[in-house]
VOPAGU-2260 file (C-alpha; in pm, 1 decimal, decimal comma):
REM VOPAGU-2260
SITE   aa  ch    i         X         Y         Z
SITE  UNK   A    0       0,0       0,0       0,0
SITE  UNK   A    1     280,4     237,8      87,6
SITE  UNK   A    2     455,8     164,6    -244,3
SITE  UNK   A    3     130,2     236,9    -428,2
SITE  UNK   A    4      87,7     571,0    -247,6
SITE  UNK   A    5     450,4     658,1    -315,9
SITE  UNK   A    6     402,1     584,8    -686,4
SITE  UNK   A    7      84,3     794,1    -696,0
SITE  UNK   A    8     271,6    1079,0    -524,4
SITE  UNK   A    9     551,8    1065,8    -783,5
SITE  UNK   A   10     293,3    1069,7   -1059,3
SITE  UNK   A   11     124,5    1384,4    -927,6
SITE  UNK   A   12     462,7    1548,9    -861,0
SITE  UNK   A   13     575,9    1475,8   -1219,2
SITE  UNK   A   14     249,9    1608,1   -1358,3
SITE  UNK   A   15     290,0    1925,1   -1151,3
SITE  UNK   A   16     646,8    1976,7   -1277,8
SITE  UNK   A   17     533,6    1927,7   -1639,0
SITE  UNK   A   18     257,1    2180,4   -1582,1
SITE  UNK   A   19     500,9    2434,1   -1436,1
SITE  UNK   A   20     738,6    2371,1   -1725,7
SITE  UNK   A   21     458,7    2432,9   -1969,6
SITE  UNK   A   22     365,2    2751,8   -1787,3
SITE  UNK   A   23     722,2    2877,5   -1801,2
SITE  UNK   A   24     728,8    2794,5   -2172,5
SITE  UNK   A   25     418,3    3004,9   -2229,6
SITE  UNK   A   26     565,8    3297,9   -2037,2
SITE  UNK   A   27     893,1    3277,1   -2229,4
SITE  UNK   A   28     702,4    3257,7   -2556,5
SITE  UNK   A   29     498,3    3566,3   -2467,4
SITE  UNK   A   30     813,3    3759,0   -2370,9
SITE  UNK   A   31     983,2    3666,7   -2699,4
SITE  UNK   A   32     669,6    3764,1   -2892,5
SITE  UNK   A   33     655,2    4103,5   -2720,5
SITE  UNK   A   34    1026,1    4162,1   -2785,4
SITE  UNK   A   35     984,0    4068,8   -3151,3
SITE  UNK   A   36     684,7    4300,5   -3193,5
SITE  UNK   A   37     872,3    4587,0   -3025,9
SITE  UNK   A   38    1174,7    4526,5   -3249,4
SITE  UNK   A   39     964,9    4531,2   -3565,5
SITE  UNK   A   40     760,1    4837,3   -3462,8
SITE  UNK   A   41    1034,0    5047,4   -3300,3
SITE  UNK   A   42    1340,0    4950,3   -3506,1
SITE  UNK   A   43    1283,2    4757,0   -3829,1
SITE  UNK   A   44     983,2    4942,4   -3975,1
SITE  UNK   A   45    1121,4    5293,2   -3897,8
SITE  UNK   A   46    1450,2    5188,8   -4061,0
SITE  UNK   A   47    1273,0    5060,3   -4372,7
SITE  UNK   A   48    1066,5    5378,3   -4413,3
SITE  UNK   A   49    1345,0    5612,9   -4290,9
SITE  UNK   A   50    1135,3    5772,8   -4017,7
SITE  UNK   A   51    1242,6    5864,5   -3666,4
SITE  UNK   A   52    1028,2    5799,7   -3361,3
SITE  UNK   A   53    1236,1    6042,5   -3157,1
SITE  UNK   A   54    1361,7    5778,7   -2910,7
SITE  UNK   A   55    1729,8    5842,8   -2985,9
SITE  UNK   A   56    1686,3    6218,0   -2955,6
SITE  UNK   A   57    1513,9    6184,1   -2616,8
SITE  UNK   A   58    1794,3    5954,1   -2500,9
SITE  UNK   A   59    2057,6    6203,8   -2622,5
SITE  UNK   A   60    1886,0    6486,3   -2431,8
SITE  UNK   A   61    1897,9    6279,5   -2112,4
SITE  UNK   A   62    2269,7    6212,5   -2166,2
SITE  UNK   A   63    2331,1    6585,0   -2228,4
SITE  UNK   A   64    2161,1    6678,5   -1899,8
SITE  UNK   A   65    2367,0    6414,0   -1719,2
SITE  UNK   A   66    2693,7    6542,7   -1867,6
SITE  UNK   A   67    2604,2    6902,3   -1779,7
SITE  UNK   A   68    2539,9    6796,0   -1420,8
SITE  UNK   A   69    2871,0    6604,9   -1416,1
SITE  UNK   A   70    3054,6    6913,7   -1542,9
SITE  UNK   A   71    2911,6    7122,9   -1258,1
SITE  UNK   A   72    3017,0    6859,3   -1006,2
SITE  UNK   A   73    3370,1    6855,7   -1150,3
SITE  UNK   A   74    3395,3    7234,3   -1138,6
SITE  UNK   A   75    3288,4    7237,2    -774,2
SITE  UNK   A   76    3532,1    6959,9    -689,3
SITE  UNK   A   77    3819,5    7128,7    -871,1
SITE  UNK   A   78    3763,8    7451,3    -675,7
SITE  UNK   A   79    3766,9    7260,6    -347,9
SITE  UNK   A   80    4080,2    7064,7    -435,3
SITE  UNK   A   81    4272,1    7371,3    -559,0
SITE  UNK   A   82    4352,2    7183,5    -886,2
SITE  UNK   A   83    4342,5    7362,5   -1217,0
SITE  UNK   A   84    4258,4    7054,4   -1420,7
SITE  UNK   A   85    3997,1    7215,5   -1640,5
SITE  UNK   A   86    4231,0    7497,5   -1737,8
SITE  UNK   A   87    4481,7    7241,8   -1861,4
SITE  UNK   A   88    4217,0    7057,8   -2058,1
SITE  UNK   A   89    4075,0    7368,5   -2222,4
SITE  UNK   A   90    4413,1    7484,2   -2350,0
SITE  UNK   A   91    4482,1    7435,5   -2717,9
SITE  UNK   A   92    4799,8    7238,9   -2652,8
SITE  UNK   A   93    5119,8    7217,3   -2455,2
SITE  UNK   A   94    5301,3    7447,0   -2697,9
SITE  UNK   A   95    5214,6    7815,9   -2724,8
SITE  UNK   A   96    5282,5    7893,9   -3089,4
SITE  UNK   A   97    5326,0    8228,3   -3253,9
SITE  UNK   A   98    5101,6    8248,8   -3558,4
SITE  UNK   A   99    5359,4    8409,3   -3786,3
SITE  UNK   A  100    5515,8    8301,2   -4114,5
SITE  UNK   A  101    5884,1    8250,1   -4181,6
SITE  UNK   A  102    5897,8    8579,1   -4371,6
SITE  UNK   A  103    5750,9    8772,3   -4078,3
SITE  UNK   A  104    5982,3    8618,7   -3818,2
SITE  UNK   A  105    6306,4    8621,6   -4014,3
SITE  UNK   A  106    6279,1    8871,1   -4297,8
SITE  UNK   A  107    6135,2    9143,1   -4078,4
SITE  UNK   A  108    6429,6    9126,4   -3841,3
SITE  UNK   A  109    6719,2    9040,0   -4072,1
SITE  UNK   A  110    6608,2    9238,7   -4376,5
SITE  UNK   A  111    6687,5    8956,6   -4612,3
SITE  UNK   A  112    7043,5    8893,1   -4499,6
SITE  UNK   A  113    7187,0    8571,2   -4366,0
SITE  UNK   A  114    7261,8    8559,1   -3995,3
SITE  UNK   A  115    7367,3    8269,9   -3775,1
SITE  UNK   A  116    7083,3    8360,3   -3542,9
SITE  UNK   A  117    6846,1    8231,8   -3811,8
SITE  UNK   A  118    6944,9    7882,5   -3700,4
SITE  UNK   A  119    6754,3    7945,2   -3377,1
SITE  UNK   A  120    6429,4    7987,7   -3571,2
SITE  UNK   A  121    6461,5    7646,0   -3734,8
SITE  UNK   A  122    6573,9    7487,8   -3406,5
SITE  UNK   A  123    6269,4    7628,0   -3228,0
SITE  UNK   A  124    6036,8    7494,6   -3498,4
SITE  UNK   A  125    6205,9    7156,0   -3473,4
SITE  UNK   A  126    6160,8    7140,1   -3094,7
SITE  UNK   A  127    5794,0    7239,5   -3130,5
SITE  UNK   A  128    5738,5    6967,1   -3389,5
SITE  UNK   A  129    5896,8    6701,9   -3166,8
SITE  UNK   A  130    5689,6    6806,2   -2863,9
SITE  UNK   A  131    5360,2    6861,6   -3045,5
SITE  UNK   A  132    5314,6    6923,0   -3416,2
SITE  UNK   A  133    4988,8    7022,2   -3583,3
SITE  UNK   A  134    4981,1    6715,7   -3809,9
SITE  UNK   A  135    5032,3    6403,5   -3598,3
SITE  UNK   A  136    4791,0    6519,7   -3329,0
SITE  UNK   A  137    4517,3    6503,8   -3597,0
SITE  UNK   A  138    4569,1    6126,9   -3593,1
SITE  UNK   A  139    4475,4    6090,9   -3225,1
SITE  UNK   A  140    4144,9    6135,9   -3043,9
SITE  UNK   A  141    4010,4    6486,9   -3003,6
SITE  UNK   A  142    4065,0    6647,1   -2663,4
SITE  UNK   A  143    3746,4    6717,5   -2467,5
SITE  UNK   A  144    3673,0    7033,8   -2273,2
SITE  UNK   A  145    3494,9    6839,7   -1998,3
SITE  UNK   A  146    3472,0    6475,4   -1895,7
SITE  UNK   A  147    3195,3    6273,6   -2064,7
SITE  UNK   A  148    3180,8    5994,9   -1799,5
SITE  UNK   A  149    3369,4    5759,4   -2030,4
SITE  UNK   A  150    3708,6    5606,7   -1960,1
SITE  UNK   A  151    3905,4    5822,8   -2206,3
SITE  UNK   A  152    4071,3    6056,8   -1957,3
SITE  UNK   A  153    4397,9    6074,6   -1765,2
SITE  UNK   A  154    4237,8    6246,7   -1467,2
SITE  UNK   A  155    4044,4    6064,1   -1192,3
SITE  UNK   A  156    3735,4    6282,0   -1218,1
SITE  UNK   A  157    3512,7    6006,2   -1079,6
SITE  UNK   A  158    3679,2    6044,0    -737,9
SITE  UNK   A  159    3584,2    6408,6    -692,6
SITE  UNK   A  160    3254,8    6330,8    -516,2
SITE  UNK   A  161    3054,3    6023,6    -421,2
SITE  UNK   A  162    2760,4    6147,3    -631,3
SITE  UNK   A  163    2978,5    6160,0    -941,0
SITE  UNK   A  164    3123,8    5817,5    -860,6
SITE  UNK   A  165    2773,3    5673,5    -826,2
SITE  UNK   A  166    2658,6    5818,3   -1160,7
SITE  UNK   A  167    2980,2    5696,9   -1326,4
SITE  UNK   A  168    2923,6    5340,0   -1201,5
SITE  UNK   A  169    2558,2    5348,4   -1311,0
SITE  UNK   A  170    2674,6    5468,5   -1652,0
SITE  UNK   A  171    2916,0    5175,4   -1681,4
SITE  UNK   A  172    2637,9    4929,7   -1595,7
SITE  UNK   A  173    2402,2    5086,5   -1848,6
SITE  UNK   A  174    2659,2    5096,4   -2129,1
SITE  UNK   A  175    2811,4    4751,3   -2079,6
SITE  UNK   A  176    2520,4    4548,9   -1940,2
SITE  UNK   A  177    2223,3    4702,6   -2121,9
SITE  UNK   A  178    2326,1    4898,6   -2430,6
SITE  UNK   A  179    2612,5    4681,5   -2553,1
SITE  UNK   A  180    2416,3    4349,8   -2565,7
SITE  UNK   A  181    2128,6    4522,5   -2746,2
SITE  UNK   A  182    2365,9    4692,3   -2989,7
SITE  UNK   A  183    2561,1    4375,9   -3062,1
SITE  UNK   A  184    2236,8    4185,7   -3126,9
SITE  UNK   A  185    2105,8    4456,1   -3360,0
SITE  UNK   A  186    2440,7    4484,1   -3539,4
SITE  UNK   A  187    2451,3    4106,3   -3589,2
SITE  UNK   A  188    2097,8    4112,5   -3728,2
SITE  UNK   A  189    2191,0    4400,1   -3962,0
SITE  UNK   A  190    2496,3    4211,5   -4089,6
SITE  UNK   A  191    2295,6    3892,7   -4141,9
SITE  UNK   A  192    2022,9    4086,6   -4322,9
SITE  UNK   A  193    2275,8    4262,7   -4546,6
SITE  UNK   A  194    2459,4    3943,7   -4645,0
SITE  UNK   A  195    2144,0    3738,2   -4704,2
SITE  UNK   A  196    1946,5    4012,2   -4880,1
SITE  UNK   A  197    2230,2    4113,4   -5113,9
SITE  UNK   A  198    2286,2    3746,0   -5198,9
SITE  UNK   A  199    1920,7    3709,2   -5298,8
SITE  UNK   A  200    1897,1    4042,6   -5482,3
SITE  UNK   A  201    2223,9    3967,6   -5660,5
SITE  UNK   A  202    2051,5    3675,8   -5839,6
SITE  UNK   A  203    1803,6    3911,2   -6007,9
SITE  UNK   A  204    1872,9    4014,6   -6369,3
SITE  UNK   A  205    2012,5    4364,8   -6412,9
SITE  UNK   A  206    1735,1    4617,1   -6445,0
SITE  UNK   A  207    1512,2    4864,2   -6267,4
SITE  UNK   A  208    1374,4    4609,6   -6018,2
SITE  UNK   A  209    1720,2    4496,4   -5908,9
SITE  UNK   A  210    1841,5    4855,2   -5866,2
SITE  UNK   A  211    1535,6    4946,7   -5658,6
SITE  UNK   A  212    1567,9    4640,5   -5434,1
SITE  UNK   A  213    1941,9    4698,1   -5393,6
SITE  UNK   A  214    1886,2    5060,7   -5288,8
SITE  UNK   A  215    1619,0    4961,1   -5038,1
SITE  UNK   A  216    1834,5    4686,2   -4884,5
SITE  UNK   A  217    2141,1    4906,2   -4845,4
SITE  UNK   A  218    1953,7    5205,7   -4703,6
SITE  UNK   A  219    1759,2    4985,3   -4459,6
SITE  UNK   A  220    2073,1    4808,4   -4336,8
SITE  UNK   A  221    2256,6    5140,6   -4305,2
SITE  UNK   A  222    1969,9    5286,6   -4103,3
SITE  UNK   A  223    1974,3    4979,5   -3877,4
SITE  UNK   A  224    2349,7    5024,7   -3833,4
SITE  UNK   A  225    2301,4    5384,8   -3722,7
SITE  UNK   A  226    2026,8    5284,3   -3479,9
SITE  UNK   A  227    2239,4    5010,5   -3322,3
SITE  UNK   A  228    2479,0    5287,6   -3209,3
SITE  UNK   A  229    2196,3    5503,1   -3070,1
SITE  UNK   A  230    2275,5    5735,3   -3356,9
SITE  UNK   A  231    2120,2    6079,0   -3372,6
SITE  UNK   A  232    2203,7    6224,7   -3714,4
SITE  UNK   A  233    2087,9    6568,4   -3821,0
SITE  UNK   A  234    2081,3    6620,5   -4198,6
SITE  UNK   A  235    2080,8    6980,1   -4323,2
SITE  UNK   A  236    1994,0    7122,2   -4666,9
SITE  UNK   A  237    1864,1    6798,1   -4812,2
SITE  UNK   A  238    1778,4    6983,0   -5134,7
SITE  UNK   A  239    2153,2    6974,7   -5210,2
SITE  UNK   A  240    2182,1    6595,3   -5188,6
SITE  UNK   A  241    2414,9    6446,6   -5454,5
SITE  UNK   A  242    2247,5    6364,0   -5783,5
SITE  UNK   A  243    2308,4    6075,8   -6022,5
SITE  UNK   A  244    2622,6    6109,6   -6229,8
SITE  UNK   A  245    2783,3    6340,8   -5973,7
SITE  UNK   A  246    3075,1    6304,2   -5733,4
SITE  UNK   A  247    3011,7    6336,6   -5361,2
SITE  UNK   A  248    3320,2    6435,2   -5159,1
SITE  UNK   A  249    3330,8    6457,0   -4779,5
SITE  UNK   A  250    3577,1    6484,2   -4492,8
SITE  UNK   A  251    3672,7    6146,3   -4349,3
SITE  UNK   A  252    3669,1    6048,2   -3981,1
SITE  UNK   A  253    3575,3    5680,0   -3974,3
SITE  UNK   A  254    3389,7    5404,9   -4164,4
SITE  UNK   A  255    3079,1    5544,8   -3995,7
SITE  UNK   A  256    3085,0    5823,9   -4256,2
SITE  UNK   A  257    2971,2    5574,0   -4518,9
SITE  UNK   A  258    2706,3    5426,3   -4288,6
SITE  UNK   A  259    2561,0    5766,6   -4204,9
SITE  UNK   A  260    2548,9    5894,7   -4562,1
SITE  UNK   A  261    2413,6    5561,5   -4692,2
SITE  UNK   A  262    2122,7    5584,2   -4447,5
SITE  UNK   A  263    2001,6    5894,6   -4634,7
SITE  UNK   A  264    2090,0    5802,2   -4992,9
SITE  UNK   A  265    2257,2    5544,9   -5217,0
SITE  UNK   A  266    2610,3    5577,8   -5349,8
SITE  UNK   A  267    2874,9    5393,6   -5544,4
SITE  UNK   A  268    3178,2    5383,2   -5320,9
SITE  UNK   A  269    3540,3    5445,6   -5411,1
SITE  UNK   A  270    3784,5    5333,1   -5145,5
SITE  UNK   A  271    4049,5    5096,6   -5021,0
SITE  UNK   A  272    3976,8    4725,3   -5013,3
SITE  UNK   A  273    3968,7    4589,6   -4657,6
SITE  UNK   A  274    3970,2    4247,4   -4499,0
SITE  UNK   A  275    3785,4    4104,1   -4201,3
SITE  UNK   A  276    3448,8    4243,9   -4097,3
SITE  UNK   A  277    3475,5    4553,5   -4317,3
SITE  UNK   A  278    3576,6    4336,4   -4610,9
SITE  UNK   A  279    3267,0    4119,4   -4563,4
SITE  UNK   A  280    3046,5    4428,3   -4584,4
SITE  UNK   A  281    3226,7    4546,0   -4897,9
SITE  UNK   A  282    3188,3    4208,8   -5070,0
SITE  UNK   A  283    2817,8    4197,2   -4982,5
SITE  UNK   A  284    2756,8    4543,3   -5129,3
SITE  UNK   A  285    2951,8    4453,8   -5444,5
SITE  UNK   A  286    2694,3    4185,0   -5526,1
SITE  UNK   A  287    2423,4    4438,1   -5605,5
SITE  UNK   A  288    2593,9    4773,7   -5669,3
SITE  UNK   A  289    2897,5    4886,0   -5867,0
SITE  UNK   A  290    3176,2    5001,6   -5637,0
SITE  UNK   A  291    3542,0    5079,2   -5706,8
SITE  UNK   A  292    3783,1    4921,7   -5456,5
SITE  UNK   A  293    4161,8    4938,3   -5481,5
SITE  UNK   A  294    4480,1    4849,3   -5297,2
SITE  UNK   A  295    4658,0    5154,5   -5160,4
SITE  UNK   A  296    5003,1    5018,8   -5250,8
SITE  UNK   A  297    4933,4    4952,2   -5620,1
SITE  UNK   A  298    5016,7    5245,7   -5845,9
SITE  UNK   A  299    4844,7    5086,4   -6148,5
SITE  UNK   A  300    4520,3    5069,4   -5951,0
SITE  UNK   A  301    4512,7    5448,2   -5918,8
SITE  UNK   A  302    4506,0    5498,4   -6296,2
SITE  UNK   A  303    4238,3    5230,8   -6326,7
SITE  UNK   A  304    4031,0    5397,7   -6053,4
SITE  UNK   A  305    4054,2    5735,1   -6227,3
SITE  UNK   A  306    3940,9    5574,2   -6552,7
SITE  UNK   A  307    3645,1    5400,5   -6385,4
SITE  UNK   A  308    3539,8    5723,2   -6212,9
SITE  UNK   A  309    3547,5    5908,9   -6543,8
SITE  UNK   A  310    3332,8    5640,8   -6709,0
SITE  UNK   A  311    3092,5    5637,7   -6414,8
SITE  UNK   A  312    3045,5    6014,8   -6418,0
SITE  UNK   A  313    2977,5    6010,1   -6791,3
SITE  UNK   A  314    2669,3    5790,1   -6731,1
SITE  UNK   A  315    2403,9    6014,8   -6576,2
SITE  UNK   A  316    2184,6    5717,4   -6484,6
SITE  UNK   A  317    2431,2    5574,7   -6232,3
SITE  UNK   A  318    2441,5    5648,0   -5861,0
SITE  UNK   A  319    2662,1    5934,1   -5741,1
SITE  UNK   A  320    3014,6    5832,2   -5644,7
SITE  UNK   A  321    3117,4    5879,1   -5281,5
SITE  UNK   A  322    3484,6    5970,9   -5233,4
SITE  UNK   A  323    3689,3    6077,4   -4931,9
SITE  UNK   A  324    3972,6    6277,5   -5093,3
SITE  UNK   A  325    4181,1    6291,7   -4773,6
SITE  UNK   A  326    4255,1    5922,4   -4823,7
SITE  UNK   A  327    4266,8    5845,1   -4451,4
SITE  UNK   A  328    4076,8    5908,0   -4127,5
SITE  UNK   A  329    4132,2    6241,1   -3949,6
SITE  UNK   A  330    4007,5    6313,5   -3596,7
SITE  UNK   A  331    3730,7    6553,3   -3711,0
SITE  UNK   A  332    3906,0    6868,2   -3586,4
SITE  UNK   A  333    4049,9    6963,5   -3926,1
SITE  UNK   A  334    4037,4    6887,7   -4296,9
SITE  UNK   A  335    4369,3    6789,4   -4451,8
SITE  UNK   A  336    4489,5    6791,4   -4811,6
SITE  UNK   A  337    4244,5    6663,7   -5072,0
SITE  UNK   A  338    4399,2    6434,7   -5333,9
SITE  UNK   A  339    4353,8    6592,4   -5675,4
SITE  UNK   A  340    4257,7    6268,9   -5857,2
SITE  UNK   A  341    3882,9    6296,2   -5802,1
SITE  UNK   A  342    3887,8    6659,8   -5916,5
SITE  UNK   A  343    4056,7    6584,4   -6249,3
SITE  UNK   A  344    3785,4    6367,7   -6401,0
SITE  UNK   A  345    3536,0    6649,9   -6452,2
SITE  UNK   A  346    3169,9    6645,5   -6358,1
SITE  UNK   A  347    2981,7    6811,0   -6074,1
SITE  UNK   A  348    3121,7    6796,5   -5722,3
SITE  UNK   A  349    2874,9    6770,9   -5433,7
SITE  UNK   A  350    3055,5    6868,1   -5107,6
SITE  UNK   A  351    2935,3    6721,3   -4778,2
SITE  UNK   A  352    3055,0    6825,6   -4431,5
SITE  UNK   A  353    3032,3    6571,5   -4147,5
SITE  UNK   A  354    3087,8    6686,1   -3789,6
SITE  UNK   A  355    3062,1    6449,5   -3489,8
SITE  UNK   A  356    2988,4    6552,0   -3133,4
SITE  UNK   A  357    3278,0    6406,1   -2926,8
SITE  UNK   A  358    3088,6    6433,9   -2597,9
SITE  UNK   A  359    2891,0    6114,8   -2665,1
SITE  UNK   A  360    3169,3    5898,5   -2804,6
SITE  UNK   A  361    3486,8    5902,9   -3009,5
SITE  UNK   A  362    3395,5    5836,3   -3373,4
SITE  UNK   A  363    3755,6    5866,8   -3497,6
SITE  UNK   A  364    3918,0    5541,1   -3610,7
SITE  UNK   A  365    4293,6    5530,6   -3562,5
SITE  UNK   A  366    4361,9    5232,8   -3788,0
SITE  UNK   A  367    4731,5    5239,8   -3694,3
SITE  UNK   A  368    4644,0    5174,9   -3329,9
SITE  UNK   A  369    4312,9    4987,9   -3317,8
SITE  UNK   A  370    4180,4    4694,3   -3517,1
SITE  UNK   A  371    3831,6    4707,3   -3662,8
SITE  UNK   A  372    3692,1    4484,5   -3386,6
SITE  UNK   A  373    3849,4    4697,7   -3110,5
SITE  UNK   A  374    3710,2    5010,8   -3272,0
SITE  UNK   A  375    3364,5    4850,6   -3299,0
SITE  UNK   A  376    3379,7    4758,1   -2928,5
SITE  UNK   A  377    3457,1    5121,7   -2839,3
SITE  UNK   A  378    3157,5    5236,7   -3041,2
SITE  UNK   A  379    2927,3    4977,3   -2885,1
SITE  UNK   A  380    3020,4    5094,8   -2533,4
SITE  UNK   A  381    2992,9    5468,6   -2599,5
SITE  UNK   A  382    2691,6    5678,0   -2508,7
SITE  UNK   A  383    2582,0    5741,2   -2865,5
SITE  UNK   A  384    2696,2    5866,7   -3204,8
SITE  UNK   A  385    2569,6    6217,6   -3263,8
SITE  UNK   A  386    2662,2    6414,1   -3572,5
SITE  UNK   A  387    2553,7    6683,6   -3815,4
SITE  UNK   A  388    2565,0    6640,0   -4192,7
SITE  UNK   A  389    2550,3    6939,8   -4424,8
SITE  UNK   A  390    2477,9    6894,2   -4795,6
SITE  UNK   A  391    2648,8    7191,1   -4959,9
SITE  UNK   A  392    2564,0    7347,4   -5298,6
SITE  UNK   A  393    2721,1    7168,7   -5598,3
SITE  UNK   A  394    3049,4    7303,7   -5732,0
SITE  UNK   A  395    3219,9    7284,9   -6072,2
SITE  UNK   A  396    3573,4    7363,1   -6178,8
SITE  UNK   A  397    3613,5    7715,7   -6308,9
SITE  UNK   A  398    3786,0    7803,1   -6631,7
SITE  UNK   A  399    4166,2    7799,5   -6611,8
SITE  UNK   A  400    4142,9    7647,2   -6262,0
SITE  UNK   A  401    4359,0    7339,7   -6212,2
SITE  UNK   A  402    4259,2    7033,8   -6007,3
SITE  UNK   A  403    4475,0    7130,6   -5707,1
SITE  UNK   A  404    4315,8    7474,0   -5662,4
SITE  UNK   A  405    3968,7    7330,5   -5721,6
SITE  UNK   A  406    4030,2    7067,3   -5452,0
SITE  UNK   A  407    4151,2    7336,9   -5210,9
SITE  UNK   A  408    3840,3    7546,0   -5280,1
SITE  UNK   A  409    3608,7    7250,8   -5207,4
SITE  UNK   A  410    3809,0    7161,7   -4894,9
SITE  UNK   A  411    3779,8    7517,1   -4761,6
SITE  UNK   A  412    3400,2    7515,3   -4806,4
SITE  UNK   A  413    3365,0    7183,4   -4620,4
SITE  UNK   A  414    3593,2    7293,8   -4336,1
SITE  UNK   A  415    3412,5    7626,6   -4293,8
SITE  UNK   A  416    3068,9    7463,3   -4276,5
SITE  UNK   A  417    3182,7    7194,2   -4032,2
SITE  UNK   A  418    3374,9    7435,8   -3808,7
SITE  UNK   A  419    3707,1    7260,8   -3872,4
SITE  UNK   A  420    4051,6    7402,3   -3942,1
SITE  UNK   A  421    4221,2    7372,8   -4282,5
SITE  UNK   A  422    4561,5    7206,1   -4305,9
SITE  UNK   A  423    4770,6    7183,2   -4625,3
SITE  UNK   A  424    4940,3    6861,8   -4515,3
SITE  UNK   A  425    4886,2    6521,2   -4673,1
SITE  UNK   A  426    4697,6    6276,6   -4452,2
SITE  UNK   A  427    4927,7    6006,3   -4585,0
SITE  UNK   A  428    5191,1    6135,5   -4340,4
SITE  UNK   A  429    5026,4    5899,8   -4091,8
SITE  UNK   A  430    5184,8    5610,9   -4281,8
SITE  UNK   A  431    5492,1    5759,0   -4451,6
SITE  UNK   A  432    5760,4    6025,0   -4419,3
SITE  UNK   A  433    5734,9    6387,3   -4529,3
SITE  UNK   A  434    5785,8    6432,6   -4902,7
SITE  UNK   A  435    6111,3    6590,5   -5015,6
SITE  UNK   A  436    5908,4    6851,1   -5204,8
SITE  UNK   A  437    5775,7    6991,5   -4873,7
SITE  UNK   A  438    6128,9    7024,6   -4738,2
SITE  UNK   A  439    6249,3    7188,0   -5058,5
SITE  UNK   A  440    5961,0    7436,5   -5043,6
SITE  UNK   A  441    6074,4    7558,8   -4699,6
SITE  UNK   A  442    6435,5    7577,7   -4820,9
SITE  UNK   A  443    6331,3    7786,4   -5121,3
SITE  UNK   A  444    6136,8    8026,4   -4897,8
SITE  UNK   A  445    6442,8    8084,2   -4682,1
SITE  UNK   A  446    6669,0    8131,2   -4985,5
SITE  UNK   A  447    6430,4    8394,2   -5123,7
SITE  UNK   A  448    6444,3    8580,5   -4793,0
SITE  UNK   A  449    6825,2    8576,0   -4791,6
SITE  UNK   A  450    6873,9    8693,9   -5150,4
SITE  UNK   A  451    6577,5    8931,8   -5179,1
SITE  UNK   A  452    6816,9    9229,3   -5158,8
SITE  UNK   A  453    7029,7    9074,1   -5429,3
SITE  UNK   A  454    7317,1    8980,4   -5201,4
SITE  UNK   A  455    7417,0    8735,0   -4935,6
SITE  UNK   A  456    7705,4    8945,8   -4827,9
SITE  UNK   A  457    7747,7    9152,8   -4516,6
SITE  UNK   A  458    7657,7    8846,7   -4314,7
SITE  UNK   A  459    7702,4    8898,1   -3946,1
SITE  UNK   A  460    7964,1    8631,2   -3906,8
SITE  UNK   A  461    8244,8    8704,1   -3660,5
């Protein structure tokens, strides 16, 4: 009898466990269904129809208020601790430079004659360049005026007050435990959608249907990519958006430039071929759209690229070409020399200025220091990516204007609109030495100063 009762008890206990398991399964199913509906309604559909629900902008406003509060706490703490940290951060650099040309500093004092004291001028410039030159610092992250509650600082701001420490810790938990998993999941979905959709669309015969589907896939995936970084992008002067058969040129900060512009329009890309994750994206896009990729080290590829660009521009039915004439990523504080190649092929140039807000995250990609995966991890753990994009009026080369001066004119317009400084230096200095022509130019300037009076005599040599 006892064995029978024990068996009956096990039977009821097993039935109860199965019932609980079934109940848990229903709850989990409902949760997954709700999450799927929210994803489709709040993320996928707005990305497909390029509409904003305002969620990112509300989130950005909350972050702005938090950073403003943190700045006030830091200022109070700095006053109490007699440290002048903020003054050091707000300075333009560790070197106080005199904004004067060689002619003003040497010719004005020496009146065109050689003097041994001139050596001091070149020595001073050399010491300044070693300590902090205006070129190499463009290849490192932009300095912030105040702390943005991220880890990129050499000062222990989070120890100023317990309130600031508490907010800092909460921020870490939100960014790493909440935002990063969601962003990684959405980024993975975007990548899977891009690869699978371009593979399917690539099987369609060339024609209007294939072009339309390709444009929709790429713009949707780009919009999803922006949303997975909590992106808040403000587009200005959309009436000036690049037209078919034109050349779109923009300043270059990171691969995000392509993602942001592609979320608002379709382009044929011209750029360096990459491997890894970025290479996978490039190969997927190549299945449905014509892009021009090249190896930076191959000289023959440059002539082929110029030829393909010229042929592309001649066909007014093709998508506008997107080019970054700087040829490398700059930290968004300045615009460096534009390569003249894209300005030699003719056609209409559509300038675009892209300016990121560094308070929410560092968009600059230092490819010499960070791999693509490390850079992606930094983006996934930042507050957000906030930027402004200005479509500027189209420009054409004037009569008797060469490609170099045309490129400089376009560069100046982009820099002025984005609030960035203009530098004449080649961005390729990040990877190679200074050209001999730059050195010779400085030598010629000095020689002209010395001989401008027609003599090198009467030198003050004793």
